[in-house]
N, C-alpha and C positions, 0 to 999 in steps of 0.2 A: 503494498500499499503506499510505501515511501513515506519520505519527511513531508511534514506539513508547509503551507506557504509562508514563506520567511517573513514577510512585511507585516503578517497578521497574527501575531502569536497568541495563542489560546491556551490557557492552562486552568488547573484547578483553584477557583477562588475560597471555596468552603467545602465542608462534608458534613453530613449527619447521619444518622441512623436512628432504626427504631426496634426494638425486641418485645414480643409479647410478654406479659406479665407471668404468664404459666410457665415455669421450670420445670422440665420433665427429666428427671434423673433416668439412668439406665433401669434401674430395678422397677419402674414403671412400665417399660416396653419390652423388657426381657422375657417375662413369662408368657405373654400373648405369642411372641415370635419363636418361642420354643428353646430360647439360648438363656444363657446366666449374665447378670450384670458384668462380670469380669470379664466373660467371653467377649461382650461388646466392646468394652475397652481395650482388650488385648487385640482385636481384630481391625479396629478402626480408630483407636485414640480418643475416642469421643465418651464423655462422663455425662453430659446432659445435653438439652435442647429446649428450644421454646416451642410452644403451640399456640396459636392465633385462638382468642377466645371465641365462642360461638356467634357474637354478633361482630366480628372483625373478618374483612375480606381482604384482599391484597391490596385494593386501592386505598384502605385505611392505615395498613402498615406504610405504604408509599407515601401518602400525604404528611405523615407524621415525620417520616425520616426526610422528606423534603423541606419542610417548614425549619427542621434544625440546620439543614444545610445553607438555606436562604439566610438565616440567622448568622450563621458563622461567618458567610460570605459578606454580609452586610449589603445584601441586594433586596430591594423590594419586589415582591411577586410581579407588579406591573412593568418591571424592566426585563422580563424572562421573554425571550423570542420562541424558544423551543422547548417542550416539556416531551422528554422519551423516556418511557417505561419499558424497561428489559424485563420482561416475565414468562414464564410457561405455564403459569395458573392464574389467568386473568379473572377478574369478576365474572366476566359474561365471554361468549362468543364474539359477541359486539355490543356495544361499540368499545372502542379501545380503551383500556383502563387507564391511559394517559389522559383520555380527555376528563375522567371522573378526577383525577388528581388535579387537572389545571381548575377545574370549577373550585376544589376544596381549598387549594391553597389560594386561589385570587390572581391567578397567572392570565389575567383576561386579554393580554396581548399576544399571547402565545399560540403558535400551532402545537398540536399535540398528536402522537402517535406511539404504537407498541413495536418493539423489536423482540422476536422470539428466536432467540440463537441456544435456549435452555441454559446451560451452567456458563457457556461463554457469553450470554447476551450482555453482560454489562460492558464489557471490553469492545463489544460490536457497536452497542449503543454509544459509548463514550467516544470513539472514532467517526461514528456518523454525525453525531452533534457537532463534534469539532471542525468537519470538513463543511459542514452548513455555516458555521459562523465564519468559516475562511473563504466561503465561495465568492467569486467576484461580485456578485449581485447582492451580497450581504450588507446591511448597514453595519460601518465601524462601530466596536464598542457594544456589539450583541452578547447576549447571555443565554446560555441553555442550562436546564435543569434536567439532570440525567440520573435515573433511578433504577436500581435494581432492587426488586421486591417479589418473593413467591412465598406461598401457603401449600407446603407439600403435605402437611398433615391431613388435607382433605382429599389427597388422590393416592396417599400410599395405602398398601394392604397390610394391615396391623399384624398379620399372621406371617407376611413373607419376611424371613430374617434377612435377605439380600438387600432390602430396602428399608424396611420400618425402622430398624436400629440407627440408621444413618442421617435420615432427614429432618429439619427443623424448620421453623418459620421466620422470618425476618425481613427489614428491608434497609437499604443504605442509599446514599445519595451524595450526589457532587453538584456543584454550581460551577459551570464552565464560563470563562470569560476573557478578557484582555489581559496580558501579562506583560512583564518586562522583557526586553530583549534577552535571548539566552535562556528564557524560562518557558514552561509549558510543554504541550505534546511535542517530542523530539521525533516520534517515528512510531510505527504501528505494523504490524504484520498479523493477517488473518487468513486461515485455510478451512475448508470444509471437505470432507470424504463421505459424499452420499452414500457410496457403495455399502456403508456400514450403519446405515438410518436404523436398522432393526435392533440394534445394541440397546439402545435406549429409546423407550416409547410409552405412550397411553394409547392402545390399540384403537379404541372406540369413541365415537363422540363428534367425529368429523364428517365431511363429506364422502369419503370410502365406506364408513361404517357408522351408520348414524344411530343415536340412541335407540334401543328397543328392550322389551322385556328380558330377551335372550341375552343382549350384551350387558343388561345389570346383572342378572342371575349368574353369569359366567365370570364376572369381576373383570370385564373388560374395558372398564373406565379406569383402573387402577395403574399406577404406574409401575412399569416393568424395565428391568435391566440386567444384563448379561455381565454380571460383577467381574469374571475372571477376563473376559474380553475386552472390557473396558480398560482394566488395568493394564493390559499388554499394550493397547492403543497409546495410553497416556505413557507409559515408560519408553516407548519409540517416539513418539510423535511430539510430546512436549520438549525435550533435549532439542529435536531438531527446529521447532518453531521458535525457541529461545536463540539458538545460533542463527537462524534466519535473520531474526530481527536484530540482533546486535550488529552482524555483518551488514545487512541494508542501509545501517545507520553509522556506520563505521565506529561504532562503540566497543571498547574491550570490556570483557565479561567482568575484569578486575575493577573497573570504575563504576560499577553499579553498586549503590549505597543501600537499597531496599528492595525486597522481593517480596511482592504481596500476590499470592497464589490464590486461585479458586480452593476453597476448604472443602475438598471433596472427601477426603480420608486421610486421617493423621499418620497412618501407617504406611499406606501408599506414597503421601509426600514425604517421609523420612527415606523412603526408598528412592525416589526420583530425584530428590535434591542434590545429592554427591556429583550428578552426573549432569548437571546444568552449566557447570563453567562460571559460578559466579561465587568466587572464593570470599569475596569481601562483603558480601551483602548480608544484611540482617534480615531474617525472614520473620514474616508476621503472620502468626497463627492464632485464630480464635476457635478452631474447629473443636476443640475438647470442651467447651461450653456451648457452643452455637449449633454445634453439627452442621450438617451439608444443608446450607440456605439456597442452593442452586445460585440464580443470578444476584441474589443479595450478597454472597459471600464477600466478594471483593469488596465492595464499598462497605461493607460491615468492618472487615479487618482494616482497612484505610481509615475509616473514622477513629476507629478505637486507638490506633497509632498516632494519628493525628493529635488526639485527645491528651494522651500521654506524654506529647512534646517529642516524639520520635524522629520528626523530619527538620531538618535545619536548611535554610535557604540556599539552594543550588543544589541539594541532594538530588541524584538520580535514582529513581524508583522505575522498577519493571513489574508491570501487571500482566497477570496470565490467567486466562480462562481456558476451560477445555471440558467436553461434554456433550450432551446429544447432538444428532446431526449425522455424524460426528463432526465436530467443529471445535477449532482452536483460535483463540485470538490474544495476542500479546500487544503493549503498549509501553513506549518509553516515555517518562514524564519528568520533566526538570522542575523540582519543587521550586514554587515562589513562597518565600517566607513572608512572615506577619509584618516585618519591616519594611517590605515593598508591596505590601496590600493585601496578601492571602490570609486566610486565618485558619 
C-alpha cells in the first residue's frame, strides 16, 4: 500500500476504549466448554474476558470508546469528517453500525461506514480513513474517527472449546488528524488470502444461507474456526507481512519501538514474536484480561499503552492485525506526543 502522501501527514491524535462491566473469569466458561480454567490459561494465556450486558450492542460499546477518543484528542464531534467502524458483529445487517455511532456521538458532519475484515478490521479501517483524509479532494485539517468494536459473546457457541474460551467483547477508537512533519502514518501493508476463507466463518445469516428454522437448529449462526490451521497461517504469514511492511518503507526492525498486535491468543503470540525481527520493540498485550476482542483488540491495547504513558514523541509503532478472510493488515505509525498536540 506504500507510504502516505508526504505533504499531508495524518496520525493519531487521541485514543479511547470501552470494556463492558461484566468480567468473566475462566472458571465461568470452562465447565460448559468441557475444559478446566487451568487448561484455558495454559492453551491461550487468557485469564478473563468481558461480556456485554443484555442491553448493550456493538454500537453502544463503539460510541463509548469514540467519546473517550474524542475527549483525549480534544476534537469536537462536529469536526469529524469520517466515522469508520471495523466490526464483524454489527448491530444489524443494515444500516451500518457506523451510522448509529455517528448519531450517538454527534458527528453530524461526518460520513459513516463499516469495514468487515474480521480481526484485521481495525488496521484496514485505519489505513482507509487515513487515505481519505490524504486524498487530493479532501479539505486540509480533516479528522476521522476509527473504531474497532465487537460483541462475540452473541455469536460464539459456549460449548465449543475451540472458540468459547477465547473471545470477549470490547471497543477501542482513535481520532486521526493532521500531525507535524515526520509524524503519523508512515506506511502500511495489507494482504488477503481468500482461498482460505473457510477457516473462520459464521456460515448462515447472509444471502448464501439465509436464516431459517434449520440453520438456527443446527447452530449455523455461531462463529466457527479451524484453530490449528489458523495458527499455521499466522505463524507463516505474519512474519512475512511484517518483513514486507518494513522493507516497503525502508525501516529496520531494530528501529521499531512498540509492537501492538491483534490479541488473538497469548500462547500463539509468544510463539510467533521471536521470528518477527523486532529485537527492541516493547510488545503491548492485553489478551490475558480482555481475551480476543477481534477488531477491538489492537485499539484496546493501544489505548491501554497510551494511558500508561508508554509512548514518547517520535516513537515508531507497528500495528498488526490478522484473522478471518484470511487477511492481514500492518501499519507503521510515528507517534506524535502531547507536547506536539496529540494526547
